[in-house]
N, C-alpha and C positions, 0 to 999 in steps of 0.2 A: 300637583305640579307635574308637568309633562316631561317624560324622560327622553332625551335625545341621544342616539348612538354616538354622535360626535362628541357630546359632552362627556360621556363615559370614556371614550378613547383618550380625550385630552386629560381627563382626571387620572387615568391610569398612567399616561406618559409622565405627568408631573410627579406622581407618587414614585414611579420608577426612577426618575432623575434624582429625587430627594433621597431615595434609598441608596442609590449607587454613590451619591456624594458623601454619604455618611459611612459607607462600608469600604473605605479605601484600604483596609487591612492594617496590620500593625508592623512596625519595624521596616517600613518601605515595601512590604509584600502586597501587591495589588489583590483585590478580591477577585473571585472567579468571574463575577459579572463583568468587570472591567476587561478581563482577558478574553471574553468571547468575541469571535470574529465570524463574519459570514464566510461560507465556503467559497473558494476561488472559482470552482466550476460546479455546476449542478450535475449530479449523477443521473444520467438518463436511464430509462429502462430499454436498453438496446437489445431487442429481441434477436438480433443477428450475432450478438457476442457469444463466442464459444463458452461453454461452462468448463473452466479450467481448475476448479477446486480439486485438491488431492495432494498426493505426495509425489515428490520428484527426486531423482538422483542423477548425478552427472559430474562434470568437471568445470572448473573455473581457471582461466589463465590470466594472471595478473602481472603487470609489468614489474612490480616490486617483489611479490612473493613467489612467482612462478606458477606451476600447476598444482591445483588442489582438488580434493574430492569434495563434492557438494551434496547436500541433502536439504530439501525444502518441503514445507507444508503450507499450502495456500488455500484460502477459502474465498468464495466469491458471492457477492450480492449484486444483482443486476450486472452492470459492467465494471464494478469496482472490485479489485482483487487486493487482498492483503495477506501477510503471513510472515514467516520466518525462514531465512536461508542461512544455513551453517556451512562454513567452508573450513576444511582442515588442510592447511599447507604443511610442508615439511618443517618450517620454522615458526609457525603461528596458527592459531585458530581464530577465525573471525565470525561474528554473528551479525546478521543484517536483518533489520525490520524493513519490509517491502510494502509499498502502497502504489499500485498502478491501476490504470484504466485500460480495458480491452475494447478494441473497435475492430470487428471482423477478426482477422488472425493477428492483428498488431496489438502489442502491449507496450504502453509507455507510462513512465512515472518516476518515482523517487525511491531510493534505497538509502538507509542510514546504517553505517557499520560502526561497530565498537570492538576494540581489541585492547584490553588493558585500559590505559588512559587515552588511547587513540579514538578519535571521533571524526567520522567523515560522512558527508552527504554526497550521493551520486545521482546523476541523471541516468535513467535506465531505459533502454528500448529493446524490444525483442519481437520475434515472430514465432507463431505456433504452427508447426507443420502437422496438418491433420492426418497425413498418411503414415508418419512415423511417431506421432504423439510426442513430439520433441519441441521444447521451447528453447530457442537459440537467440542470443543477443549480445549486447555490449553495454558497458557502463563507463562513465567518466566522472571524475571528481568535480563538484561544483562548489564545495566548501570543505575546508578542513584538511584535505590531503592534496596539496597542489600537484597536479600532473598525474594523479592516480587514474588508471584506466585498465580495462581488460575485457575479456569475452567469456561467455558461459554457454554451456549446452546442458539442458536438463531434460531427462526422459520422464514422461508422465507414467509413473508406475501403477498408481491406482487412483480412483476418484472417490470423493466424499458424496454419498448419496443424499440428495436433498429431499424436501417434502413436496416440492412441486414437480409435476411430470416433465416440465421442460428443463429441469435441472440436469437430467441425464440425456445426452444426445449421442447418437451413434458415432459421430465424428471424433468424439473424445477417446473412444476405445478403452482398452485396459479392463481392470476388474475393480469391484468395490474395495475400499480400504477396510 
């Protein structure tokens, strides 16, 4: 019997559909397969993206909480940057998970903040100044915290050394963490 690649693909698709139909989870909880989604944007290997991995300190000015001290730890793969930002205000402490994309010296993406039972999603945009090694930007609430917004300035204190030679670039400056 002759094997056709198309027949194998169709057979796999049918088996996958049958498997997902039977694995709907229990108690109304969907299976992991049903929850998978394609990424909204492909992460490109932007050779011009600055390598912004490292630790940062600075300030955040929020319309609700006032001015707070900030500390961040970010890591980068290609042009995707993720990490944690912690802010200590006079009246509250806020932790944010950050996921952004770098294009040149611009950084845009999403931050999710939690403080007690408070949960907010922010649209975040920033610019990295290669002369001062400073990331400055703004954020505005898009879900959870109606009207929340503010600005931040973070100084790049040290960088995480990668395994690729292009991970460390002279424009980042600073010292290894």
